[in-house]
C-alpha positions in Angstrom: 107.6 97.5 87.6 110.3 99.3 85.7 109.0 102.2 83.8 111.7 102.0 81.5 110.8 98.9 79.6 107.7 97.6 78.2 106.3 94.2 79.8 104.3 91.5 78.7 101.1 90.5 80.1 98.0 88.4 80.0 94.6 89.4 80.2 91.3 87.7 79.6 93.6 85.0 77.7 94.9 88.4 75.4 98.8 88.7 75.3 99.0 92.7 76.0 102.1 95.3 76.4 102.4 98.0 79.3 104.8 100.4 79.0 105.2 104.2 80.3 105.4 106.9 77.4 107.0 110.1 77.3 104.8 112.1 79.6 104.8 109.7 82.2 101.8 107.8 81.6 101.1 104.1 81.3 100.2 102.8 77.9 98.9 99.3 77.0 98.8 97.9 73.6 97.6 94.3 71.8 101.5 92.7 72.2 101.3 92.5 68.6 103.2 94.4 66.2 101.1 95.1 63.2 103.7 94.7 60.8 104.3 91.3 61.3 102.9 90.2 64.3 106.1 90.0 66.3 105.7 90.6 70.1 105.7 94.5 70.9 107.1 93.2 74.7 110.5 92.1 73.3 111.0 96.1 72.0 111.7 98.8 73.8 110.6 102.6 75.2 112.2 105.2 72.5 111.3 108.6 71.8 108.5 108.3 73.4 107.2 105.9 72.3 107.1 101.9 72.1 109.7 100.8 69.6 109.5 97.1 67.8 112.5 95.2 68.6 112.1 93.8 65.3 112.4 96.3 62.4 112.4 99.5 64.6 108.7 100.9 64.2 107.6 103.4 66.9 104.4 103.8 68.0 103.0 106.6 69.9 100.9 107.0 72.9 97.5 106.1 71.1 99.0 103.3 69.2 99.3 104.9 65.9 103.4 104.5 64.4 105.2 107.5 64.4 108.4 106.1 62.9 108.7 103.5 59.8 112.7 103.8 59.3 112.2 101.4 56.1 110.3 104.0 54.4 111.5 107.1 56.7 115.1 106.7 54.8 113.9 106.2 51.2 110.2 108.3 50.7 109.2 110.0 53.5 105.8 110.8 52.0 104.9 106.5 51.8 105.9 106.4 55.3 103.1 109.3 55.9 100.9 107.5 54.1 101.6 104.2 56.2 101.4 106.3 59.4 98.4 107.4 58.4 96.4 103.6 57.7 94.2 102.2 60.5 96.3 98.6 59.5 99.6 100.3 60.9 98.0 100.9 64.9 99.0 98.9 67.7 95.1 98.1 69.2 95.5 100.0 72.5 93.9 99.5 75.6 92.9 102.2 77.9 94.5 102.4 81.5 94.1 104.3 84.6 96.2 103.8 87.5 94.9 104.1 91.5 96.4 103.3 94.2 99.0 102.1 92.9 97.4 99.8 90.5 97.2 100.0 86.7 93.7 99.3 85.7 93.5 97.7 82.0 90.1 98.0 80.1 89.2 94.7 78.5 88.3 96.2 75.1 89.7 98.4 72.6 88.1 100.5 69.8 86.9 103.8 69.2 84.4 103.6 71.9 86.5 102.1 74.2 88.2 105.1 76.0 84.8 107.0 76.6 83.1 104.0 78.2 86.6 103.3 80.7 86.0 107.2 81.0 82.2 106.7 82.5 83.8 103.3 84.8 85.9 104.0 87.9 87.7 100.9 88.9 86.5 100.0 92.7 89.2 100.8 94.9 90.2 99.7 98.6 87.6 102.4 100.0 89.5 102.6 103.5 92.6 103.1 101.9 91.2 105.9 100.1 90.8 107.9 103.3 93.6 109.9 103.9 93.0 111.6 107.0 96.8 111.4 109.1 95.5 113.2 111.8 92.8 110.9 112.3 93.5 107.3 111.5 97.5 105.0 111.4 97.2 103.5 108.4 98.9 99.9 108.1 98.8 98.0 104.9 100.3 95.2 103.3 100.4 94.6 99.3 100.7 91.3 97.4 100.5 89.5 93.9 100.4 86.1 93.0 99.4 84.2 89.4 97.9 81.2 90.7 96.3 78.3 88.9 92.5 78.3 88.8 89.5 79.9 87.0 88.5 83.2 88.1 85.0 82.1 89.4 86.6 79.6 91.4 88.7 81.6 93.3 86.1 84.8 94.0 84.1 81.7 95.0 86.6 80.6 97.5 86.6 83.8 98.9 82.9 84.2 99.6 82.8 80.9 101.9 84.9 81.1 104.9 84.0 78.0 106.4 86.6 76.0 104.7 89.1 78.2 106.4 89.4 75.6 109.4 90.1 72.9 107.1 92.3 73.9 104.1 94.3 76.1 106.0 94.7 74.6 109.0 97.9 75.2 110.8 97.9 79.1 109.0 94.9 80.9 109.4 93.0 78.1 110.8 92.4 75.4 113.4 90.1 72.0 112.5 89.9 71.2 116.1 89.0 74.6 116.9 85.8 75.2 119.0 85.1 77.4 115.4 86.1 74.7 112.7 82.7 75.0 110.0 80.8 77.4 111.7 79.3 79.8 109.5 76.1 82.3 110.2 74.9 84.4 107.2 72.9 87.4 108.5 72.0 88.7 105.1 72.7 88.7 101.5 72.3 91.5 99.0 71.5 90.9 95.3 71.5 94.2 93.5 69.3 94.6 91.0 72.0 96.4 88.4 75.0 93.9 87.2 77.4 96.3 87.9 76.7 97.0 91.4 77.5 93.3 92.4 76.1 91.8 95.8 77.3 91.7 99.5 76.6 89.7 102.3 77.3 89.9 105.9 78.2 86.7 108.3 79.7 85.0 111.5 82.7 82.5 111.0 82.7 82.8 115.1 80.3 81.6 117.8 82.4 83.8 120.4 80.5 87.4 120.8 83.7 88.6 121.2 85.8 87.7 117.8 86.6 89.8 115.4 84.8 87.4 113.0 81.7 88.4 114.0 79.7 90.3 111.4 82.3 90.2 108.7 80.9 91.8 105.0 81.9 90.8 102.1 81.1 92.7 99.1 81.6 91.7 95.5 81.9 94.5 92.7 82.5 93.9 88.9 84.3 93.1 87.1 87.4 92.1 90.1 86.8 93.7 93.7 86.0 91.5 96.4 86.8 92.7 99.9 86.1 92.1 103.5 85.7 94.4 106.6 86.0 93.4 109.9 85.6 95.3 112.9 83.4 97.7 112.3 85.1 98.8 109.2 88.7 99.6 110.8 90.2 96.4 109.2 90.2 95.3 105.7 90.9 92.6 103.2 90.6 93.2 99.7 91.4 90.9 96.9 91.5 91.9 93.1 90.6 88.8 91.2 92.1 88.9 87.4 91.0 86.7 85.3 94.4 86.2 83.4 93.5 83.3 81.5 91.1 80.2 81.6 93.3 78.3 84.2 95.0 81.3 85.9 94.0 84.0 88.5 95.9 87.1 89.8 95.1 87.6 93.0 96.2 91.6 93.9 95.9 91.5 97.7 95.7 94.5 100.1 95.4 93.7 103.8 95.3 96.3 106.5 93.4 99.1 108.2 92.5 102.1 109.6 93.3 102.6 113.4 91.9 105.4 115.3 94.3 107.7 116.5 93.8 108.5 120.6 93.1 112.3 121.4 96.5 114.1 122.5 97.5 113.5 126.1 100.4 114.2 128.2 102.0 111.7 129.8 102.2 112.4 133.9 103.1 110.4 136.7 99.5 110.3 138.0 98.1 108.8 134.4 100.4 106.1 132.9 98.4 103.4 133.0 95.0 105.2 131.7 97.3 106.7 128.4 98.5 103.0 127.6 95.0 101.6 127.7 94.0 104.2 125.1 97.0 103.2 122.7 96.0 100.8 119.9 98.3 98.1 119.8 97.0 96.8 116.2 98.8 99.0 114.1 102.1 98.9 116.3 102.3 95.6 116.2 101.6 95.4 112.2 104.5 97.8 112.0 106.8 96.0 114.5 105.9 92.5 111.8 107.0 94.5 109.0 110.0 96.3 110.4 111.6 92.9 111.8 110.7 90.7 108.5 110.7 93.6 106.1 107.6 93.2 103.7 108.6 89.8 102.5 107.0 88.3 106.0 103.6 88.5 105.3 104.2 87.9 101.9 104.9 84.3 103.4 102.2 84.3 105.1 99.9 84.8 102.1 101.8 82.5 100.1 101.3 79.8 102.8 97.5 80.4 103.1 97.0 80.3 99.3 98.6 76.9 99.0 96.3 75.8 100.8 93.8 76.7 98.1 95.7 76.3 95.2 95.7 72.0 94.5 91.4 72.4 95.3 91.1 75.1 93.0 92.8 73.9 89.9 90.1 70.4 90.1 87.0 72.6 90.5 88.0 74.9 87.6 88.9 71.3 85.7 85.3 70.2 86.6 83.6 73.3 86.3 84.9 74.5 82.8 83.8 70.3 81.8 80.0 71.6 83.1 79.6 74.2 80.9 79.2 78.0 81.3 75.3 77.9 81.3 75.5 75.0 84.6 72.7 75.1 86.6 74.8 75.0 90.2 71.7 74.1 92.1 72.2 70.8 90.1 75.8 71.3 89.8 76.8 71.6 93.3 74.8 70.1 96.6 74.8 72.8 98.9 72.5 71.9 101.9 74.1 74.5 104.7 73.9 78.2 105.5 77.7 78.4 104.5 77.0 77.9 101.0 74.3 81.1 100.5 77.7 83.7 99.2 78.8 80.7 97.0 75.2 80.5 95.5 74.7 84.5 95.5 77.9 84.4 93.6 77.2 81.8 90.7 73.4 83.5 90.5 74.9 86.7 89.9 77.4 85.3 87.1 74.7 83.0 85.1 72.0 86.1 85.4 73.9 88.6 84.9 77.5 88.1 83.3 76.3 85.7 81.4 78.4 82.4 83.3 81.6 84.7 83.7 84.5 85.8 81.2 84.9 84.7 77.7 88.7 83.5 76.9 89.8 83.1 73.1 90.4 79.7 73.9 90.1 77.1 76.7 92.7 74.0 76.8 91.9 70.4 76.3 94.0 69.2 78.4 95.5 69.9 81.7 98.8 71.8 81.8 99.5 70.3 85.6 99.1 66.9 85.1 101.2 64.3 83.0 99.6 61.6 80.8 98.8 59.3 83.5 97.0 61.9 85.3 99.5 62.5 88.2 99.3 65.9 89.4 102.8 68.2 89.0 102.5 69.5 92.1 106.2 71.4 92.3 104.4 73.5 89.1 101.1 74.0 90.7 102.8 75.0 93.8 105.7 77.0 92.4 105.8 80.2 94.2 108.9 81.7 92.5 107.2 82.1 89.2 104.0 83.1 90.6 104.8 85.3 93.3 108.8 85.9 94.0 110.5 86.7 90.9 107.7 89.7 90.2 108.3 90.6 94.2 110.9 93.3 94.5 111.3 92.7 98.1 111.0 88.9 98.3 113.1 88.3 95.4 115.8 90.7 97.4 115.7 88.4 99.8 116.0 85.6 98.5 119.3 86.8 96.6 120.4 87.6 100.2 118.9 84.4 101.2 121.6 82.3 99.3 124.0 85.1 99.4 123.8 84.2 102.9 124.1 80.5 102.5 127.4 80.8 100.2 128.8 82.6 102.8 127.7 80.1 105.4 129.4 77.2 103.3 132.6 78.5 103.0 132.5 80.0 107.0 132.4 75.7 106.9 135.1 75.0 105.4 137.1 77.3 107.1 136.2 75.8 110.1 136.9 72.3 109.0 139.9 73.2 107.5 141.2 74.8 110.8 140.0 71.8 112.5 142.2 69.5 110.2 145.1 71.7 110.8 145.2 71.9 114.8 144.6 68.3 114.8 147.6 67.4 112.5 150.0 69.9 114.8 152.1 67.9 117.2 150.7 68.9 120.7 147.5 70.4 120.6 145.2 68.5 122.8 141.8 67.7 121.5 139.6 69.9 124.3 142.3 72.8 123.7 140.6 76.6 122.7 141.9 76.4 118.6 139.8 72.5 117.8 136.8 73.3 120.0 136.3 76.8 118.6 136.5 75.6 115.2 133.7 72.2 115.7 131.4 75.3 117.5 131.9 77.3 114.7 131.7 74.7 112.1 128.3 73.5 113.5 126.6 76.9 114.5 127.4 78.3 110.5 125.8 74.7 109.8 122.6 74.7 111.7 122.3 78.2 110.0 122.3 77.2 106.5 120.3 74.3 107.1 117.6 77.2 108.6 118.7 79.5 105.2 118.1 76.1 102.8 114.3 76.2 104.8 113.7 79.6 104.3 115.0 79.7 100.7 112.4 77.1 100.1 109.7 79.5 101.4 110.5 81.8 98.5 110.5 79.0 96.0 108.1 75.7 96.4 106.6 74.4 99.3 105.0 70.8 98.8 101.0 71.1 101.0 99.5 68.0 101.3 96.2 68.3 103.5 96.4 65.2 104.7 99.7 66.3 106.3 98.6 69.0 108.1 
């Protein structure tokens, strides 16, 4: 995010504004000026504070106003009195920054800052291991705002038996030998609500598969972690409850790959040395170099697309069932593959009051028309959900569109050149000039079509399971 200006965001259905003060610290306020209730996110960062764009009031890091132009110019004592009033303060939420993420405490008030200091965010433990002499760290970071409730998206993560079917051709194979395979080893439901739960499972029958002994751990409020291959590789997903109908997924995937001990390369042992080199970080680095940061993002977009329609409709159905629904009756879960799902639902019901509470819940489905038809383009809108917020993907999209314009111009130039050659007397059809124009036109047109398909990967690609 650009630290030079304020940013609007939503958390738990509340409109908030993030900004960075003169001490280079991120701050979070309710996105409402106490003066006339206009959005502070439409203001600017000025004099180390947040200035309301409507009347110029400036608020300090603690939410108290430091400057009221309408009083300052006529009565400084009245300005001081107004600034000292509790009614003039913007509601400030505690903020922490960990591993490049801004964490906002869900409440404000006199005790909120003290409470937030007593609880550290649950961060990626592998990424926290900074031992460059022992590990090669390779990570992919991704964020997307997705239709569907927080409860359903976390539940979706506890159930890996859906991957072969919902993500066929992208991250799974419904015709493969492991399609639907799931074996649960243990579920650890911890007594304290703040400790969440953990379970260990296999989702492959192959004893050599990395999907053996996978560990999933949920730590409130938003941390969902997978570890495989003995803890070397990790997938950490922060599921942020934006509103009753939207969840932000922040995905951090990668791992700490052990470095081989130093060894001299000699003519007698090149094969032995190669066996000690772990190819996984090299392959991940190669993918990132070829495609940049946006390549893995397109892959993750495709994975999420496979879940969106399901999560959207399931969230709507579960909201109608109510926060206190008995999921032993609401769901029919006869198999071992749903043990994690039911552990999550028990934690929500018994230790979290049924889940997040939002200011209001929409009565009308925003993704369906009056006849019940699903607006798939809005539901699967990659551009507004991810691309426009991602520096790598938005830049790549700009470059793709610029290249399309250049190729379209090249097609026009090649066509005009061909017309000119054919219009001139004595120019054989199969001579170098016309053939070069045709070849250039064909190559440019083919490249243009490829770029149009690539552009759709950043903007919108429909996902119809029946066609996969």
